[in-house]
C-alpha positions in Angstrom: 21.5 14.6 -0.4 18.7 15.5 2.0 19.7 17.5 5.3 16.4 17.8 7.2 13.6 15.3 6.4 10.3 15.2 7.0 8.0 12.0 7.0 4.4 11.8 7.6 2.2 8.9 8.9 5.1 7.8 11.6 3.0 5.9 13.9 2.3 3.0 11.3 4.5 0.6 9.7 5.9 2.3 6.7 6.3 5.8 8.3 7.6 5.0 11.2 10.3 2.4 10.1 11.2 4.9 6.9 12.0 7.4 9.8 14.3 4.6 11.7 16.2 3.8 8.7 16.8 7.3 8.0 17.6 8.4 11.4 20.2 5.5 11.3 21.9 7.1 8.3 24.6 9.8 9.5 24.3 11.6 6.5 21.0 12.8 7.0 21.3 15.7 9.7 17.8 15.9 11.2 14.5 13.6 11.1 11.1 14.7 12.1 8.3 12.2 12.4 4.6 13.8 12.4 1.7 12.2 13.2 -1.5 12.7 15.3 -0.9 10.1 17.6 2.5 8.9 18.9 3.8 5.5 18.0 3.8 2.6 20.0 7.0 2.0 22.6 8.7 -0.4 20.2 8.3 1.6 17.0 9.4 4.8 19.1 12.5 2.9 19.9 13.3 1.8 16.7 13.1 5.5 15.3 16.1 6.4 17.6 17.2 10.2 16.9 13.8 10.9 14.8 12.0 13.9 16.6 8.5 12.8 17.2 6.0 16.0 16.3 2.4 15.5 17.3 0.7 17.4 14.4 -2.1 17.2 12.3 -1.4 17.8 8.8 -4.7 19.1 7.9 -4.0 21.7 10.1 -2.1 24.8 8.2 0.2 25.1 11.2 2.3 22.1 9.4 3.8 24.9 7.4 5.1 26.3 10.6 6.5 22.9 11.4 8.3 22.7 8.2 9.6 26.4 8.1 10.8 26.5 11.5 12.8 23.2 11.0 14.1 24.1 7.7 12.8 21.1 6.3 14.1 20.4 2.6 12.8 17.1 2.1 9.5 15.8 2.7 8.3 12.3 2.6 4.2 11.7 2.4 3.8 8.2 3.9 0.6 8.8 5.8 -1.9 8.2 2.9 -4.3 5.6 4.5 -6.2 2.7 2.9 -7.5 1.5 6.4 -10.8 3.0 7.5 -10.2 5.8 10.1 -12.0 5.7 13.7 -14.1 8.5 12.2 -15.1 6.4 9.1 -15.0 7.0 5.5 -15.5 10.7 5.8 -12.3 11.0 8.4 -10.1 8.9 6.0 -10.9 11.0 3.2 -10.4 14.3 5.0 -6.9 12.8 6.4 -5.8 11.4 2.9 -7.3 14.2 0.6 -7.2 17.4 2.7 -4.4 16.4 4.7 -2.4 16.1 1.4 -3.6 19.6 0.1 -2.5 21.6 3.3 0.9 19.6 3.3 1.7 20.5 -0.3 0.6 24.3 0.4 3.0 24.2 3.2 5.8 22.7 1.1 4.8 25.5 -1.7 5.3 28.4 1.0 8.8 26.9 1.9 11.8 28.1 -0.3 13.8 25.4 1.2 12.1 22.4 0.4 13.7 20.8 -2.7 12.3 17.2 -2.7 9.0 15.6 -2.0 8.3 11.6 -2.3 4.6 10.4 -2.2 3.7 7.1 -1.6 0.7 6.5 -3.9 -1.2 3.3 -5.1 -1.7 1.2 -8.1 -5.3 1.5 -7.2 -5.3 4.7 -9.2 -5.5 2.5 -12.1 -9.0 0.9 -11.1 -10.0 -2.7 -11.6 -12.3 -3.5 -14.5 -12.8 -6.5 -17.0 -11.9 -4.1 -19.7 -8.5 -3.6 -18.1 -5.2 -4.3 -20.3 -2.9 -7.0 -19.1 -0.3 -4.8 -17.8 -0.5 -1.4 -16.7 2.3 1.2 -17.5 2.5 4.5 -15.8 1.7 6.6 -18.5 -2.1 4.8 -19.2 -5.5 5.9 -18.2 -7.8 3.6 -16.0 -10.5 2.1 -18.2 -13.0 2.8 -15.4 -11.9 5.6 -12.7 -12.2 4.6 -9.3 -15.2 6.3 -7.8 -15.1 5.8 -4.2 -13.0 4.7 -1.3 -8.8 4.8 -0.9 -8.6 4.5 -4.9 -10.7 7.5 -5.4 -8.6 9.6 -2.6 -5.2 8.6 -4.6 -6.5 9.8 -7.9 -7.5 13.2 -6.4 -4.2 13.2 -4.4 -1.9 12.5 -7.7 -3.8 15.4 -9.1 -3.0 17.9 -6.6 0.6 16.5 -6.4 0.8 17.3 -10.1 -0.6 20.9 -9.5 2.2 21.3 -6.9 4.6 20.5 -9.4 3.4 23.0 -12.0 3.6 25.5 -9.4 6.9 24.7 -7.9 8.7 23.2 -10.8 12.2 23.5 -8.7 11.1 20.6 -6.7 11.8 17.3 -7.5 8.7 15.0 -6.8 8.7 10.9 -6.7 5.3 9.5 -6.7 5.3 5.6 -5.9 2.3 3.7 -7.1 2.6 0.7 -4.6 0.9 -2.7 -5.5 -0.8 -4.4 -2.4 1.5 -4.4 0.4 2.4 -7.9 2.0 4.5 -9.3 4.6 5.0 -10.7 8.0 5.4 -7.5 9.8 2.5 -5.4 8.1 -1.2 -5.0 9.1 -3.2 -4.7 6.0 -6.4 -5.2 4.4 -4.8 -8.0 2.1 -3.0 -9.9 5.2 -6.1 -9.9 7.4 -7.9 -11.3 4.2 -5.5 -14.0 3.8 -5.6 -14.7 7.7 -9.4 -15.9 7.5 -9.8 -19.5 7.7 -12.5 -19.2 5.3 -11.6 -16.8 2.5 -14.9 -15.2 0.5 -14.1 -15.1 -3.3 -16.3 -14.0 -6.4 -18.0 -17.3 -7.8 -16.5 -17.4 -11.5 -13.8 -15.1 -10.8 -10.0 -15.5 -9.9 -7.9 -12.4 -9.8 -4.4 -12.1 -10.8 -2.6 -10.5 -7.8 0.8 -8.7 -8.0 2.1 -8.0 -4.6 5.0 -5.6 -2.7 6.9 -7.1 0.2 6.5 -4.6 2.9 10.6 -4.5 3.1 10.8 -3.4 -0.5 8.3 -0.7 0.0 10.3 0.6 2.6 13.9 0.1 0.9 12.5 2.0 -2.3 11.0 5.0 -0.3 14.6 5.1 1.3 16.2 5.2 -2.2 13.5 7.8 -3.3 14.4 10.2 0.0 18.2 10.1 -0.6 18.5 9.9 -4.2 17.4 11.7 -7.1 14.8 10.3 -9.2 11.6 12.4 -10.0 8.8 11.2 -11.9 6.0 8.4 -11.2 6.7 4.8 -10.6 4.8 1.6 -10.3 6.3 -0.3 -7.7 5.7 -4.2 -7.4 7.3 -7.6 -7.0 7.8 -9.7 -10.2 5.6 -12.3 -11.1 1.7 -12.9 -10.6 -0.4 -15.1 -8.2 -4.0 -16.3 -8.9 -6.0 -15.5 -6.0 -7.1 -19.3 -6.1 -3.3 -20.1 -5.6 -2.6 -17.6 -3.0 -5.5 -19.2 -0.9 -3.9 -22.5 -1.5 -0.5 -21.5 -0.5 -1.8 -19.9 2.9 -4.0 -23.0 3.6 -7.1 -21.4 3.4 -10.5 -22.4 2.1 -12.1 -20.6 -0.6 -15.6 -19.9 -0.3 -16.9 -18.9 -3.6 -20.0 -16.4 -3.2 -22.1 -15.1 -6.4 -21.3 -11.5 -6.9 -24.9 -10.6 -5.6 -24.1 -11.8 -2.2 -20.7 -10.4 -1.9 -21.7 -7.2 -0.6 -23.7 -8.7 2.5 -20.8 -11.1 3.2 -18.6 -8.1 3.2 -20.7 -6.3 5.6 -20.6 -9.3 8.0 -17.0 -9.3 7.9 -16.9 -5.2 8.3 -19.5 -5.7 11.2 -16.9 -8.3 13.3 -14.1 -6.1 12.3 -12.0 -8.9 10.9 -11.8 -7.3 7.3 -12.9 -4.0 6.2 -13.9 -4.4 2.6 -14.5 -1.4 0.4 -16.2 -1.6 -3.1 -12.7 -0.8 -4.7 -11.3 -3.8 -2.8 -14.2 -6.2 -4.0 -13.6 -5.0 -7.8 -9.9 -5.9 -7.1 -10.9 -9.4 -5.9 -13.0 -9.8 -9.1 -10.5 -8.4 -11.4 -7.1 -8.1 -10.2 -4.5 -5.8 -11.4 -0.9 -6.1 -12.7 1.4 -3.4 -13.4 4.6 -2.9 -15.4 7.6 -2.3 -13.6 10.6 -1.4 -16.3 10.5 2.1 -15.3 11.4 1.1 -12.0 14.0 -1.1 -12.8 15.7 1.1 -15.5 15.3 4.7 -14.9 14.7 4.1 -10.8 17.3 1.7 -10.9 15.6 -0.3 -8.1 14.4 -4.2 -8.5 12.6 -5.6 -5.6 14.2 -8.4 -3.5 10.9 -10.5 -3.3 9.0 -11.6 -6.1 5.2 -11.7 -5.9 5.2 -15.4 -5.2 8.5 -15.1 -2.6 6.5 -12.2 -0.9 3.5 -14.1 -0.1 5.3 -17.2 1.0 7.3 -14.9 3.2 4.0 -13.8 5.0 2.5 -17.2 5.2 5.8 -18.3 7.0 5.9 -15.1 9.4 2.4 -15.3 10.3 3.0 -18.9 11.0 -0.2 -19.6 9.1 -1.3 -23.3 9.4 -3.4 -25.1 6.7 -7.1 -25.0 8.1 -7.5 -28.8 6.7 -4.3 -31.0 6.7 -2.8 -31.5 3.4 -3.1 -35.2 3.7 -6.9 -35.0 4.2 -7.2 -32.6 0.9 -5.3 -35.1 -1.2 -7.5 -37.8 0.4 -10.8 -36.0 -0.7 -9.2 -35.1 -4.2 -8.1 -39.1 -4.8 -11.7 -39.7 -3.7 -13.4 -37.5 -6.3 -11.0 -38.6 -8.9 -12.0 -42.0 -8.3 -15.5 -41.3 -8.4 -15.1 -39.8 -11.7 -13.2 -42.4 -12.9 -15.9 -44.7 -12.1 -18.5 -42.6 -13.7 -16.8 -42.7 -17.0 
């Protein structure tokens, strides 16, 4: 049972709400929330007795914070999939250099006994040669070469190295699939909020999603329990991209693959959706992971399936069909009648 927990990234959804859950647990003596910017007023209120520490984990001074507070459990939730204000270079620095400094600080402290790392299933990449389902022991067919996915691969490498140097520390690495839900702002939620959704012509990716509330629950269980190892975390089932677009009431806009980069640059320039190369590959091929280890060894089953998580997002964001369903059905009937006459 942890006594003093340090959570990184508390100005964002996962870190802040996890700190709030831990602070509400009387079994936890003390909760420290670390970030470079202060959480918003409402999130700060929810965090209760969490002690906010304005600190940059890229700075070696994070070791002083861990030592002074006598931290025994560290939850690294600040790995960022969004582009930072400073661009890709700043994002990589925050993700990779920040993780290196945080792990170095943990290595120095003899009191640290548990480290929980939020990772991503993007470490498996997205490729036409992918298996139907990835297990935790599988290697990617095409190693991610850019963006958040590449950061995550490097981060997991540093985590494994830390584990070899400190075998006395229990390390739990959680590979989340894409998060979705009414309360979270992510690349995928912004994508499905577009009235016209660009897709890759000739492809229909398989999507496996994780409700943001399930992500919080599994982080909390990893923090409070004792389940070291690497775990895929995802809701059951799969949605095809085309199905998800229809369920959100959006209009699909198939784009030839050669034209997708200019389209993605347009959306990035309007700040609507920040597509990265690995996210474009994900929209081509999708990704599905096996969660047997999560259920059997970690003893956690997500409350929401992929479809339920997506539908909760649609309801929670009050997404209305861009075109009325009656109009769509009328057009479909018209096309069907025309085909029948041609026959």
